[in-house]
C-alpha positions as CSV (number, residue, x, y, z in Angstrom):
1,X,-111.5,-82.8,137.8
2,X,-114.0,-84.5,140.0
3,X,-114.8,-88.1,139.3
4,X,-117.9,-88.5,137.0
5,X,-118.7,-84.9,137.6
6,X,-121.4,-84.9,134.9
7,X,-123.5,-87.3,137.0
8,X,-123.2,-85.5,140.3
9,X,-123.2,-81.8,139.5
10,X,-125.5,-79.5,137.5
11,X,-123.9,-77.8,134.5
12,X,-123.8,-74.5,136.3
13,X,-121.7,-76.1,139.1
14,X,-118.9,-77.3,136.8
15,X,-115.4,-75.9,136.9
16,X,-114.1,-74.4,133.6
17,X,-111.9,-77.5,133.2
18,X,-114.9,-79.8,133.6
19,X,-117.0,-77.7,131.3
20,X,-114.4,-78.0,128.5
21,X,-113.9,-81.7,129.2
22,X,-117.6,-82.3,128.7
23,X,-117.3,-81.3,125.0
24,X,-116.6,-84.4,123.0
25,X,-115.0,-82.5,120.2
26,X,-117.3,-83.7,117.5
27,X,-117.5,-80.4,115.7
28,X,-121.2,-80.6,114.9
29,X,-121.9,-77.3,116.6
30,X,-119.7,-75.7,113.9
31,X,-121.9,-77.0,111.1
32,X,-123.9,-74.3,109.3
33,X,-127.6,-74.8,110.0
34,X,-130.7,-73.6,108.1
35,X,-134.0,-72.9,109.7
36,X,-137.3,-73.2,107.9
37,X,-139.0,-69.9,108.6
38,X,-142.5,-71.4,108.5
39,X,-142.0,-74.6,110.6
40,X,-138.9,-73.4,112.6
41,X,-137.4,-76.9,111.7
42,X,-133.6,-76.9,111.8
43,X,-131.5,-78.5,109.0
44,X,-127.8,-79.3,109.3
45,X,-125.6,-78.8,106.3
46,X,-122.2,-80.5,105.7
47,X,-120.7,-77.0,105.5
48,X,-118.7,-75.8,108.5
49,X,-117.2,-72.7,109.8
50,X,-114.0,-71.7,108.0
51,X,-112.0,-72.2,111.2
52,X,-112.9,-75.8,111.6
53,X,-110.2,-78.1,110.3
54,X,-112.2,-80.6,108.2
55,X,-109.4,-83.3,108.6
56,X,-109.3,-83.2,112.4
57,X,-112.7,-81.9,113.3
58,X,-111.1,-79.3,115.6
59,X,-111.3,-75.5,115.6
60,X,-108.1,-73.9,114.4
61,X,-108.8,-70.7,116.3
62,X,-110.5,-72.0,119.4
63,X,-109.0,-69.5,121.8
64,X,-110.0,-66.5,119.6
65,X,-113.2,-68.0,118.1
66,X,-115.4,-65.2,119.4
67,X,-113.2,-62.5,117.9
68,X,-112.7,-64.1,114.5
69,X,-116.3,-65.3,114.2
70,X,-118.6,-62.7,115.8
71,X,-121.7,-64.9,115.5
72,X,-119.9,-68.0,117.1
73,X,-122.2,-69.0,119.9
74,X,-120.8,-69.6,123.3
75,X,-122.5,-72.4,125.0
76,X,-123.2,-71.6,128.7
77,X,-124.7,-73.7,131.5
78,X,-127.6,-71.5,132.2
79,X,-128.8,-71.6,128.5
80,X,-128.2,-75.2,127.4
81,X,-131.5,-76.7,128.5
82,X,-133.8,-74.2,126.7
83,X,-131.9,-72.1,124.2
84,X,-129.7,-74.7,122.6
85,X,-132.1,-77.2,121.1
86,X,-130.1,-76.5,117.9
87,X,-127.3,-78.7,119.3
88,X,-127.5,-82.2,118.0
89,X,-129.0,-84.9,120.2
90,X,-125.6,-86.4,120.6
91,X,-124.1,-83.3,122.3
92,X,-122.9,-83.9,125.8
93,X,-124.1,-80.4,127.0
94,X,-127.6,-81.1,125.7
95,X,-127.7,-84.7,127.0
96,X,-126.5,-83.7,130.5
97,X,-128.9,-80.8,130.7
98,X,-131.7,-83.2,129.9
99,X,-130.5,-85.8,132.4
100,X,-129.6,-88.3,129.7
101,X,-126.0,-88.8,130.7
102,X,-123.1,-89.3,128.4
103,X,-123.1,-91.7,125.4
104,X,-120.8,-94.7,125.8
105,X,-118.5,-93.4,123.0
106,X,-117.9,-90.1,124.8
107,X,-114.2,-89.7,125.7
108,X,-115.0,-89.2,129.4
109,X,-116.7,-92.7,129.4
110,X,-114.4,-94.5,126.9
111,X,-111.2,-93.0,128.1
112,X,-110.1,-92.4,124.5
113,X,-110.2,-89.0,122.7
114,X,-110.7,-90.9,119.4
115,X,-113.8,-92.7,120.4
116,X,-116.0,-89.9,119.1
117,X,-114.4,-90.5,115.7
118,X,-114.6,-94.3,115.9
119,X,-118.3,-94.0,116.7
120,X,-118.9,-91.9,113.6
121,X,-120.1,-88.9,115.6
122,X,-117.2,-86.5,114.6
123,X,-117.6,-84.3,111.5
124,X,-114.0,-85.2,110.6
125,X,-113.8,-86.1,106.9
126,X,-117.5,-85.5,106.4
127,X,-117.8,-81.8,105.9
128,X,-116.5,-78.9,103.7
129,X,-115.4,-75.4,104.7
130,X,-117.8,-72.5,104.2
131,X,-114.9,-70.8,102.3
132,X,-115.6,-73.3,99.5
133,X,-119.4,-73.1,99.3
134,X,-121.4,-70.1,98.0
135,X,-124.1,-69.0,100.5
136,X,-126.8,-69.6,97.8
137,X,-125.8,-73.2,97.6
138,X,-126.3,-74.1,101.2
139,X,-129.8,-75.6,100.7
140,X,-128.2,-78.2,98.4
141,X,-125.8,-79.2,101.2
142,X,-128.4,-80.4,103.8
143,X,-127.4,-83.7,105.4
144,X,-129.5,-86.2,107.3
145,X,-126.7,-88.0,109.3
146,X,-127.0,-85.5,112.2
147,X,-129.6,-86.3,114.8
């Protein structure tokens, strides 16, 4: 990977390896979100995709995620700036697209994969699988710890 690539290249110019490295592995994109139909405001729940390991905060089916979860959204460089406002403000893709740079806890800055956990950004240990929550109970699971 190129040194500090996120500072020198647009998202569309990243290699696949750089693109994957930009993800901090927080798991927040896997949280089920609810949208207010009137205000279009987005609410995060503490309920995650059934394939997210709630103890590690990592996808158990990452390579096959689009096959096993047909509505899993693939984040691409050309859509990040406008279409993915649903990503939390901590998301590296969203931050880089907006010219904000990476947070100091991001693994590419800290040099440690666990820094996202240490900073409290990871969903690890904070969420529950959708397999355990009835769909009609999602409104009761809205959380306010996601920015």
